[in-house]
N, C-alpha and C positions, 0 to 999 in steps of 0.2 A: 323069491329072487329079488336081490337088491338092485335098486335103480341108481345110476350115477347122476349126480346133479346136472341139470341141464344148463347149458351155457346161455346166458342172457344175450339175445341177439342185439346188436347195435351198440353195445357199451364198450368203450375203449378199454384196453388193458391198462391197468395201473401199475406203473413201475415204482418200485420202492427204492428211494435214494438213501443210501446208508453212508454215513460218514462223509458227506460232501465237503470237499476242501474249497475254502475261499481263496481264490487266487488274487493276490495283491497286485494293483496296477502301478504301484510306486516304483520309480526308477532307483535301483540300488546306488547308482552313481551320484544321483542327486542327494540321497541320504548321506553319502560320504562327504559332500561338499559343505558341511556345516562349518561356519567361521569360528575359530577358537580364539578368544580374547587373550592378549598377552599383558598381564599386570605390569611387568617391567617397562614395556613400551609405552603403556598409558601413563605411567608415572613420569617417564622421561619427557613425554609430550607436555604433560601438565607443568613440569618444572620449566621447560623451555618457554611456555606461554607466560608463566609467572615472571621469569627473567626478562622476557621481552616487555611485558607491561611495566616492570620495575625500571628498566632502562628508559622507557618512554617517560615515566614519571620523574626520574632523575634529570633527564634532559629538559623537561618542562620546568622543573624547579630551578635548574641552572639558568635557563633563559629568563625566568622571572627575577631571579637573583640579580642577573646582569642588568635587567631593565631598572630594577629598584636601585641598584648601585649607581647606575648612570644618572637616574633621576636625583638621587641624593647628592651626587657630586655636582650636578648642574645647579641644584638648589643652593648648595653651600657656596659655589662660585658666585651665584647671583647675590647671595646675602653678603659675601665678602665685598663684592663690588659696591653694593648698596651702602655697606658700612663705611667703606673708604670714601665714597662720594659724599655721604652725610658728614663725615669727619672733615673732608676738604671744604665743603660748603660752610660748615661751622667755623673752621679756622679762618676761612676767607671773610666770613661775617665779623668775626672777632677783630681781624686785621682792619677791615673797613671802619669798624667802630673806633679802633685805636687811632687810625689815621684821622678820623673826624675830630677826635678829642685833641690830637696833636696839632692839627691845623688850627683849631680854635686857640690853643696855647701860643702858637707861632704868631697869630694875629695880635694877641695880647702883648707878646714880646715886642712886636713892631711898634705898637703904640707907646710902650714904655721907652723904647729907644728914641722915639721922636721927642718925648719929654726930656730925656737926658741930653739929647742934642740941643734942644732949646735952652736948657739950663747950663750948657757948656760943660757937661760932665762926660768925661771919656768913658766909653762903654767897657773897655778892658779894665780900667781902674775901678769902675763900679762893681765889677764882678769879684775883684780881689781886694784884700786889705780891709782896714777898718772903715767905718763910716766917717765921712768928713764932719767934724764937730761943729764947724761954722756953717754948715748947710742947714737950711730950714727943715723943720720936722717933715714937711710935705715931701721935700726932695729925698730925705732919708727914707721915708716910707716907699717912695718910688724905687730907690736902690734896693731895699729889702725885697720888695715884690719882684724886681727884675732878677735878683739872685735866686729867689725861690723858684720862679718859673724855669730858669735855666737848669736848676737842679732836677726839677721834674722831667725836663726834656732829656737830660743826660741819663737819668734812671730808666727812661723808656728807650734808650739807645739812639736818640735823635741828636744830631749835631749840625751846626751851621758850617758851611764851607765858604772860604774866601777864594775867589777865582781871579783876583786882579793880577795881571801880568801873565796869566796862563793862556794857552791857545783856546779858541772858542770850541766848545763841545756841545753839539745840539742835545746830547743826552743829559747835560747838566745846566746848560745856559739857555736863556731866551734873549735874543738880541733886540734891544729897543731902538738902537741907532748905530750907524757906522760913520766914523769920522776919520779924516786923514790925520796921520800922526808921523812926524819926522823921526827917523831912526827906528821906527817900529814896523815890523813886517805886517802883512795883512792877516786879519783874523785873530788879533790878540786882544784880550779883554783890557780895555783902558780904564773903565770905571764900573763899579758895582752899584746899581741903583737900588737893588733890593736883594738881601741875602738869600741864598739857597739853603735848603735843609734836606738832609737825607738820613735814613736809618740803615746803616750797613751799605749794601749796594742799591737799595731802593731809594729813589729820589722822591721826596715828599713834595718839595716845591723847587722849581727851577730858579736859578739866580737870574735876575734881570740885569742885563749888562749893556755897556756901550763898547763896541769893538772897533778896531782900526780897519780902514779900508785897504 
């Protein structure tokens, strides 16, 4: 007689799991929310950034250009002013030197005129015509020197002016004395004690005169 296998007491029954399915805990909605990149949008954004950067560089370049241009203009203006100032100072120095030379020549002319007056030789006659043959050689030398100095003054544009009979002008005359004079109004030049000289409108030496009261 066959015996059935005895059941082992106390042992739990073993359940056989066949084809167990693994249940995913992932949310299907989350899986569907994946960001999809748009190449066209990215390219447009990159172009916008480049254009913005380029515009900023252009604006900065324009600003620097304006600054450099302003600096160049101010530098040029300063240089032009400096050049004009130097030219004016140079011209003024040349003019001062010329006036100093002319003043020395005028003093020499004054001395020669005193010699001519002492010798009884008219100044106007000494300037024109031939030399007096009967005059001593020394006087003839004085006349020649007198003519030469006058020629130099004329070449420099300097001339003497005679103010006798004219109204007193403080721009031209220096009054040494005022005397009463019959038939002559007040402020008329009666006598010229020392000639005045001028170059154009510039008075080199005022004429020293006696005027009427």
